[in-house]
KEKE-848772 format. One record per residue: residue number from 1; residue in three letters; x, y, z of N, C-alpha, C in turn. Coordinates in steps of 0.2 Angstrom, whole numbers. Atoms other than C-alpha are relative to their C-alpha. Layout:
+-----+------+-------+-------+-------+-------+-------+-------+-------+-------+-------+
| pos | code |   n_x |   n_y |   n_z |  ca_x |  ca_y |  ca_z |   c_x |   c_y |   c_z |
+-----+------+-------+-------+-------+-------+-------+-------+-------+-------+-------+
| NUM |  ala |     X |     Y |     Z |     X |     Y |     Z |     X |     Y |     Z |
...
+-----+------+-------+-------+-------+-------+-------+-------+-------+-------+-------+
END
This chain:
+-----+------+-------+-------+-------+-------+-------+-------+-------+-------+-------+
| pos | code |   n_x |   n_y |   n_z |  ca_x |  ca_y |  ca_z |   c_x |   c_y |   c_z |
+-----+------+-------+-------+-------+-------+-------+-------+-------+-------+-------+
|   1 |  met |    -1 |    -7 |     6 |  -273 |  -285 |  -116 |    -1 |     7 |     2 |
|   2 |  ser |     0 |    -7 |    -6 |  -271 |  -265 |  -108 |    -4 |     4 |    -8 |
|   3 |  thr |     2 |    -4 |     0 |  -279 |  -251 |  -115 |     3 |     5 |     2 |
|   4 |  ala |    -4 |    -2 |    -1 |  -271 |  -238 |  -120 |     1 |    10 |     4 |
|   5 |  gly |     2 |    -3 |    -7 |  -269 |  -225 |  -104 |    -4 |    -2 |     5 |
|   6 |  ala |     4 |     4 |    -7 |  -277 |  -235 |   -93 |     2 |    -4 |     4 |
|   7 |  ala |    -2 |     0 |    -3 |  -271 |  -238 |   -78 |    -2 |   -12 |     1 |
|   8 |  glu |     4 |     6 |    -3 |  -270 |  -257 |   -73 |     2 |    -4 |     7 |
|   9 |  thr |     2 |     4 |    -9 |  -265 |  -261 |   -56 |    -3 |     7 |     4 |
|  10 |  asp |     2 |    -3 |    -4 |  -272 |  -248 |   -42 |     6 |     5 |     3 |
|  11 |  thr |    -6 |    -3 |    -2 |  -253 |  -242 |   -38 |    -1 |     5 |    -5 |
|  12 |  glu |    -2 |    -5 |     5 |  -251 |  -236 |   -57 |    -9 |     6 |     0 |
|  13 |  ala |     8 |    -7 |     0 |  -272 |  -226 |   -55 |     3 |     4 |     6 |
|  14 |  ala |    -1 |    -5 |    -3 |  -266 |  -219 |   -39 |     5 |     6 |    -2 |
|  15 |  ala |    -7 |    -6 |     1 |  -250 |  -212 |   -46 |    -1 |     6 |    -7 |
|  16 |  thr |     4 |    -6 |     5 |  -261 |  -203 |   -62 |    -6 |     6 |     2 |
|  17 |  ala |     4 |    -1 |     1 |  -273 |  -199 |   -53 |    -1 |     8 |     3 |
|  18 |  asn |     0 |    -8 |     0 |  -279 |  -182 |   -52 |     5 |     4 |    -7 |
|  19 |  thr |    -5 |    -4 |     9 |  -269 |  -177 |   -70 |    -3 |     4 |    -1 |
|  20 |  ser |     2 |    -6 |     4 |  -281 |  -165 |   -75 |     3 |     4 |     3 |
|  21 |  gly |    -1 |    -4 |    -5 |  -276 |  -153 |   -61 |    -5 |     1 |     2 |
|  22 |  ile |     9 |     0 |    -6 |  -296 |  -150 |   -57 |    -1 |    -1 |     5 |
|  23 |  thr |     1 |     1 |    -5 |  -303 |  -149 |   -43 |    -5 |     2 |     0 |
|  24 |  ala |     5 |    -4 |    -3 |  -319 |  -146 |   -33 |     2 |     8 |     0 |
|  25 |  gln |     1 |   -10 |    -3 |  -312 |  -130 |   -24 |     2 |     4 |    -7 |
|  26 |  ser |    -1 |    -6 |     7 |  -306 |  -122 |   -43 |    -5 |    -2 |    -4 |
|  27 |  leu |     7 |     3 |     5 |  -322 |  -129 |   -53 |    -5 |     8 |     7 |
|  28 |  thr |     5 |    -5 |    -3 |  -331 |  -118 |   -38 |     5 |     6 |     1 |
|  29 |  ala |    -1 |    -5 |     0 |  -321 |  -105 |   -36 |     0 |     7 |    -6 |
|  30 |  thr |     0 |    -2 |     8 |  -321 |  -102 |   -56 |    -9 |     1 |     1 |
|  31 |  leu |     9 |     0 |     2 |  -341 |  -104 |   -53 |    -2 |     7 |     4 |
|  32 |  arg |     1 |    -6 |    -3 |  -342 |   -93 |   -40 |     2 |     9 |    -3 |
|  33 |  glu |     0 |    -5 |     3 |  -333 |   -80 |   -49 |    -3 |     5 |    -7 |
|  34 |  lys |     2 |     4 |     8 |  -338 |   -84 |   -69 |    -9 |     2 |     2 |
|  35 |  leu |     6 |    -1 |    -1 |  -357 |   -83 |   -62 |    -4 |     2 |     5 |
|  36 |  glu |    -1 |    -4 |    -5 |  -358 |   -74 |   -47 |    -6 |    -5 |     4 |
|  37 |  ala |     3 |     4 |    -4 |  -365 |   -89 |   -39 |     2 |     0 |     9 |
|  38 |  ser |     0 |     0 |    -7 |  -370 |   -90 |   -21 |    -2 |    -3 |     4 |
|  39 |  his |     2 |     8 |    -1 |  -370 |  -108 |   -19 |     4 |    -5 |    -2 |
|  40 |  val |    -2 |     8 |     6 |  -358 |  -122 |   -27 |     1 |    -9 |     4 |
|  41 |  asp |     0 |     7 |    -5 |  -361 |  -139 |   -20 |     4 |    -6 |    -8 |
|  42 |  ile |    -5 |     5 |     3 |  -343 |  -150 |   -31 |     2 |    -6 |     1 |
|  43 |  asn |    -5 |     3 |    -3 |  -342 |  -166 |   -28 |     3 |    -6 |    -5 |
|  44 |  asp |    -4 |     3 |     4 |  -329 |  -179 |   -36 |    -4 |    -6 |    -1 |
|  45 |  ile |     4 |     4 |     1 |  -340 |  -192 |   -43 |     3 |    -7 |    -3 |
|  46 |  ser |    -5 |     3 |     4 |  -323 |  -201 |   -51 |     6 |    -5 |     3 |
|  47 |  gly |    -2 |     4 |    -6 |  -317 |  -211 |   -34 |     8 |     3 |     2 |
|  48 |  gly |    -6 |    -2 |    -3 |  -303 |  -200 |   -33 |     4 |     4 |    -5 |
|  49 |  cys |    -6 |    -2 |     2 |  -294 |  -196 |   -48 |    -1 |     7 |    -4 |
|  50 |  gly |    -1 |    -8 |     3 |  -300 |  -178 |   -55 |    -7 |     1 |    -7 |
|  51 |  gln |     8 |    -1 |    10 |  -313 |  -183 |   -72 |    -4 |    -3 |     2 |
|  52 |  ala |     8 |     0 |    -1 |  -329 |  -186 |   -66 |    -3 |     6 |     4 |
|  53 |  phe |     2 |    -2 |    -4 |  -340 |  -171 |   -58 |    -7 |     1 |    -1 |
|  54 |  glu |     8 |     0 |     0 |  -357 |  -167 |   -51 |     0 |     6 |     6 |
|  55 |  ala |     0 |    -7 |    -3 |  -361 |  -151 |   -46 |   -10 |     3 |     0 |
|  56 |  met |     4 |    -4 |     2 |  -374 |  -139 |   -42 |     0 |     6 |     6 |
|  57 |  ile |    -2 |    -5 |     3 |  -374 |  -122 |   -45 |    -8 |     7 |     3 |
|  58 |  val |     5 |    -8 |     1 |  -384 |  -106 |   -40 |    -1 |     6 |     0 |
|  59 |  ser |    -5 |    -9 |     2 |  -384 |   -91 |   -47 |    -7 |     4 |    -2 |
|  60 |  pro |     4 |    -5 |     2 |  -395 |   -76 |   -50 |     0 |     0 |    -6 |
|  61 |  leu |     0 |    -2 |     8 |  -389 |   -77 |   -69 |    -4 |    -4 |    -4 |
|  62 |  phe |     3 |     6 |     3 |  -400 |   -92 |   -70 |    -9 |     1 |    -4 |
|  63 |  ala |     8 |    -2 |     1 |  -417 |   -82 |   -69 |    -2 |    -1 |    -8 |
|  64 |  lys |     4 |    -1 |     6 |  -429 |   -83 |   -85 |     4 |    -5 |    -5 |
|  65 |  lys |    -7 |     3 |     1 |  -416 |   -97 |   -91 |    -2 |   -10 |    -1 |
|  66 |  asn |     4 |     7 |    -2 |  -423 |  -116 |   -95 |     7 |    -4 |     1 |
|  67 |  thr |    -6 |     7 |     0 |  -411 |  -133 |   -92 |     5 |     4 |    -5 |
|  68 |  leu |    -7 |     0 |     9 |  -401 |  -129 |  -109 |     2 |     4 |     2 |
|  69 |  ala |    -6 |    -2 |    -2 |  -397 |  -113 |  -105 |     3 |     2 |     3 |
|  70 |  arg |    -4 |    -1 |    -8 |  -393 |  -113 |   -89 |     9 |    -2 |    -1 |
|  71 |  his |    -5 |     7 |    -1 |  -381 |  -128 |   -92 |     7 |     1 |    -7 |
|  72 |  arg |    -3 |    -1 |     6 |  -374 |  -119 |  -109 |     5 |     6 |     3 |
|  73 |  leu |    -5 |    -8 |    -5 |  -368 |  -102 |   -95 |     5 |    -3 |     4 |
|  74 |  val |    -7 |     5 |    -5 |  -360 |  -115 |   -82 |     7 |    -3 |    -7 |
|  75 |  asn |    -4 |     4 |     4 |  -351 |  -126 |   -99 |     4 |     5 |    -2 |
|  76 |  ser |    -5 |    -8 |     0 |  -344 |  -107 |  -104 |     2 |     3 |     2 |
|  77 |  ala |    -6 |    -6 |    -7 |  -338 |  -101 |   -88 |     3 |    -6 |     0 |
|  78 |  leu |    -5 |     8 |    -2 |  -329 |  -120 |   -88 |     3 |    -2 |    -5 |
|  79 |  arg |    -2 |     2 |     8 |  -325 |  -123 |  -107 |     8 |    -1 |     3 |
|  80 |  thr |    -8 |     2 |     0 |  -306 |  -126 |  -102 |     0 |    -6 |     4 |
|  81 |  glu |     0 |     8 |    -3 |  -310 |  -136 |   -87 |    -3 |    -5 |    -4 |
|  82 |  ile |     6 |     6 |     2 |  -325 |  -146 |   -95 |     6 |    -3 |    -6 |
|  83 |  ala |    -5 |     6 |     4 |  -312 |  -150 |  -109 |     6 |    -5 |     3 |
|  84 |  ala |    -6 |     4 |    -7 |  -299 |  -156 |   -95 |    -4 |    -7 |     3 |
|  85 |  ile |     5 |     6 |    -3 |  -312 |  -170 |   -88 |    -3 |    -3 |    -3 |
|  86 |  his |     6 |     5 |     0 |  -321 |  -183 |   -90 |    -6 |    -2 |    -3 |
|  87 |  ala |     8 |    -1 |     0 |  -340 |  -180 |   -84 |    -1 |     5 |     4 |
|  88 |  trp |     2 |    -8 |    -6 |  -347 |  -164 |   -77 |    -8 |    -3 |    -2 |
|  89 |  thr |     8 |     2 |    -2 |  -365 |  -169 |   -72 |    -2 |     8 |     4 |
|  90 |  pro |     1 |    -7 |    -5 |  -372 |  -148 |   -66 |    -7 |    -2 |     0 |
|  91 |  arg |     5 |    -2 |    -5 |  -386 |  -145 |   -56 |    -2 |    10 |    -1 |
|  92 |  cys |     2 |    -5 |     1 |  -394 |  -127 |   -59 |    -6 |     1 |     1 |
|  93 |  met |     6 |    -2 |    -4 |  -406 |  -117 |   -48 |     2 |    10 |    -1 |
|  94 |  thr |     2 |    -5 |     0 |  -410 |   -99 |   -46 |    -1 |     1 |     9 |
|  95 |  pro |    -1 |    -2 |    -5 |  -406 |   -91 |   -29 |    -8 |    -4 |     4 |
|  96 |  glu |     8 |     1 |    -2 |  -427 |   -92 |   -26 |    -1 |    -9 |    -2 |
|  97 |  glu |     1 |     9 |     2 |  -428 |  -112 |   -33 |     3 |    -1 |     6 |
|  98 |  trp |    -7 |     2 |    -5 |  -413 |  -115 |   -21 |    -5 |     1 |     8 |
|  99 |  glu |     4 |    -4 |    -8 |  -423 |  -106 |    -5 |    -7 |    -5 |     1 |
| 100 |  ala |     3 |     3 |    -2 |  -437 |  -116 |    -7 |    -1 |    -7 |    -3 |
| 101 |  lys |    -3 |     8 |    -2 |  -430 |  -133 |   -11 |     3 |    -2 |     7 |
| 102 |  gln |    -3 |     5 |    -5 |  -422 |  -133 |     5 |    -7 |     4 |     5 |
| 103 |  gly |     5 |     1 |    -2 |  -439 |  -126 |    11 |    -1 |     7 |     6 |
| 104 |  leu |    -2 |    -6 |    -2 |  -433 |  -107 |    17 |    -5 |     3 |     2 |
+-----+------+-------+-------+-------+-------+-------+-------+-------+-------+-------+
END
């Protein structure tokens, strides 16, 4: 019994890979533009289908915002993109937090 929309073979999965049109590069460009991000590192954790991403985003716009407010800011900037993918996991830091984490 197959699930509607699910690929039954590796060949089918490859043929439908990245059907969202969303890429790590497109997400990076949008975040740099809309959030003035100084560092963006996005990983496709979907196995290549382009449906799940995790991200490290460094932006001065996160200053004086708690985690929830930072995530809301990111989600607002990526509203269209997030609607087209299955999973999105952002980690958000200010430039100062990022430097401290890097030991700079």
